[in-house]
VODONU-503661 format. One line per field, with one value per residue (C-alpha): residue number from 0; residue in three letters; y, z, x. Coordinates in steps of 0.05 Angstrom, whole numbers. Each point is the difference from the previous one (the first is absolute). Layout:
# VODONU-503661
i (NUM/...)
aa (Ala/...)
Y (Y/...)
Z (Z/...)
X (X/...)
This chain:
# VODONU-503661
i (0/1/2/3/4/5/6/7/8/9/10/11/12/13/14/15/16/17/18/19/20/21/22/23/24/25/26/27/28/29/30/31/32/33/34/35/36/37/38/39/40/41/42/43/44/45/46/47/48/49/50/51/52/53/54/55/56/57/58/59/60/61/62/63/64/65/66/67/68/69/70/71/72/73/74/75/76/77/78/79/80/81/82/83/84/85/86/87/88/89/90/91/92/93/94/95/96/97/98/99/100/101/102/103/104/105/106/107/108/109/110/111/112/113/114/115/116/117/118/119/120/121/122/123/124/125/126/127/128/129/130/131/132/133/134/135/136/137/138/139/140/141/142/143/144/145/146/147/148/149/150/151/152/153/154/155/156/157/158/159/160/161/162/163/164/165/166/167/168/169/170/171/172/173/174/175/176/177/178/179/180/181/182/183/184/185/186/187/188/189/190/191/192/193/194/195/196/197/198/199/200/201/202/203/204/205/206/207/208/209/210/211/212/213)
aa (Met/Ile/Glu/Pro/Met/Asn/Ser/Pro/Ser/Ser/Asp/Asn/Ile/Val/Gly/Val/Ile/Leu/Ala/Gly/Gly/Gln/Ser/Arg/Arg/Phe/Gly/Gly/Gly/Asp/Lys/Phe/Ile/Glu/Glu/Leu/Lys/Gly/Glu/Pro/Leu/Val/Asp/Arg/Val/Ile/Glu/Arg/Val/Arg/Ser/Gln/Thr/Arg/Gln/Leu/Ile/Ile/Ser/Thr/Asn/Ile/Glu/Ile/Pro/His/Leu/Thr/Lys/Phe/Lys/Leu/Pro/Ile/Val/Ala/Asp/Ala/Val/Gln/Gly/Gln/Ala/Gly/Pro/Leu/Ala/Gly/Ile/Leu/Ala/Gly/Met/Glu/Trp/Thr/Arg/Asp/His/Thr/Thr/Asp/Tyr/Glu/Trp/Ile/Val/Ser/Phe/Pro/Thr/Asp/Ala/Pro/Phe/Val/Pro/Leu/Asp/Cys/Val/Val/Lys/Met/Leu/Lys/Gln/Ala/Val/Ser/Asp/Asn/Ala/Glu/Ile/Val/Cys/Ala/Ala/Ser/Gly/Gly/Arg/Thr/His/Pro/Val/Cys/Ala/Leu/Trp/Arg/Val/Asp/Leu/Ala/Glu/Asn/Leu/Arg/Gln/Ala/Met/Val/Lys/Glu/Asp/Met/Arg/Lys/Ile/Asp/Leu/Trp/Thr/Ala/Arg/His/Arg/Leu/Ser/Val/Leu/Glu/Phe/Pro/Asp/Gln/Pro/Phe/Asp/Pro/Phe/Phe/Asn/Ile/Asn/Arg/Pro/Glu/Asp/Leu/Val/Gln/Ala/Glu/Ile/Ile/Leu/Ser/Glu/Leu/Ser/Gly)
Y (237/-53/-66/-62/-59/-51/-61/-12/-20/4/14/73/13/20/-21/50/-24/58/-6/68/24/14/-63/44/-49/-50/35/29/-32/-39/-38/-35/-42/-27/-76/-40/-71/11/41/77/29/34/-66/-32/60/1/-80/9/59/-20/-53/43/61/0/55/13/62/21/68/27/52/-49/-26/-63/-62/-47/37/-5/-73/-12/37/45/71/39/68/56/45/50/45/14/10/-64/9/-66/-57/47/19/-70/-11/65/-27/-69/38/43/-55/-42/58/19/-72/-39/12/-42/-11/30/-16/-7/-40/19/-39/18/-43/-19/-41/-65/-42/42/-47/-34/15/72/37/-36/9/79/2/-33/43/62/-23/-15/63/46/18/40/-26/-67/-9/-59/-13/-51/-10/69/36/30/-7/64/-20/-67/25/6/65/27/26/61/27/18/73/10/-28/38/66/-23/-14/62/53/-21/-39/-60/-57/-38/-57/-3/76/-9/-63/29/47/-58/-58/-50/-69/-40/-77/-35/-67/-52/8/-73/-42/63/69/-6/73/-8/52/4/65/-19/-56/-36/-1/-42/-47/-9/-10/-54/-33/5/-30/-54/-18/4/-53/-44)
Z (-414/45/-37/17/38/-53/40/62/59/80/5/-11/48/69/36/50/56/20/71/19/4/68/-14/21/-33/38/66/2/22/-37/-44/-37/62/7/-9/-55/17/52/-44/0/-66/-14/1/-48/-53/9/-9/-64/-30/24/-54/-54/13/8/48/51/47/50/-7/68/49/60/44/29/14/-46/-59/10/8/-77/-7/-54/-14/33/-37/30/-46/-46/15/70/31/-17/-76/-17/-45/-46/48/13/-74/-8/61/-38/-64/29/47/-66/-40/59/20/-64/-66/-49/26/-46/40/66/12/57/45/61/66/-1/-67/23/-63/-54/-58/-2/-70/-1/-4/-63/-32/10/-26/-60/-4/7/-58/-44/13/5/72/50/56/0/49/19/-8/17/1/-40/52/-5/61/-8/57/-29/-57/-36/-9/-40/50/-45/15/68/-13/-34/55/54/-37/-4/74/24/-47/-16/67/-42/40/-46/-33/-64/-10/-6/-40/-53/-20/-18/-44/43/-19/43/6/13/46/5/63/2/48/41/-13/3/24/54/51/73/20/55/53/-37/-61/41/17/-75/-13/47/-40/-63/29/30/-67/-35/51/-4)
X (178/3/26/-38/34/25/-16/-39/34/-4/81/-11/-65/-6/-64/-28/-47/-43/-6/-30/-71/-41/-50/-60/-50/32/-5/70/66/51/-45/60/17/-71/0/-30/0/52/47/6/-25/64/36/-44/7/80/2/-42/41/67/9/-24/52/74/-3/-53/-8/-57/-29/-30/3/-17/54/-14/42/-34/21/73/0/-2/71/-28/15/-60/-6/-44/-48/36/-56/-22/-68/-43/9/-31/25/29/52/22/7/43/45/5/19/51/31/10/30/44/26/1/31/-38/-72/-52/-63/-36/-60/-43/-47/-42/4/-71/-6/22/-15/41/17/69/7/-28/67/22/-67/6/66/-24/-60/48/46/-61/-34/61/-30/34/-52/-35/-59/-33/-74/-50/-77/-5/38/67/51/43/50/6/48/63/32/58/52/17/-69/28/12/-67/-36/37/-16/-74/-4/41/-22/-69/-14/-17/-30/-44/37/-50/4/76/5/-51/57/44/1/-43/-21/-49/8/-61/7/-56/-39/-28/3/19/29/69/10/-57/26/-21/-24/-51/-4/-56/54/46/-54/-15/77/-1/-55/39/62/-41/-34/72/30/-67)
C-alpha cells in the first residue's frame, strides 16, 4: 500500500510543463510561443508554476531555441509516436524517479493555461493528504482538467506498463484505476484553468487580462 504523505510541502515536488501536442485546433505550429499581451504562453505558465515547486522541467519533443532560455531540464516523451499527454506525464515521473531521491510527486500543467492559480499546488497536496489520493486532478465550472494534476511518482511503472502493453492513451481511463481525488476551484470571476485551444480563445484571454488589470 502507498503511504500517504504526512505533511504537504512543495519541497518534494517536480513541476512538469507539458509543451507537446500538435495544436490542431489552433491551426498547427508551436502554440506555446503564441503571445498573450506580448508574452509567450509558455513563459506565463512557467512564471506561475515556478514559485510553487522546488524543481521544474519541460516535457517536449519539440526543439526550438525559445525553450532553452529557461535553463530547465528538457525531457522527451518516454513513449514515442504522438502518445498524448500521458507520455509527458510518464516522462516527468521517470525523470523525477531517476534524477531525485526524495521527491514523491510531480505536478503537471499544459502551456495553454495561462491563469493557473498561484496556490493550486499546495491545495492539491493538502487534498492528497486529506483523501489519501495517488492523483489529484483540478476541476472548475463542473469540468475536470486532467492534465492539471498532481501525480505520485511511484505510479511510473504502472503507467509505463499501461501505455506500452495496453496502448493506453486516455488519461481518464488510466486514472480511474487509481485513488483519484478531484479538487474543485471557483470559476468566478473567470475560470483559472481557461485554456487556449483556438485563436478566438487567445482573444478571450486578452479580455480576461484586461479586466484583471483594470
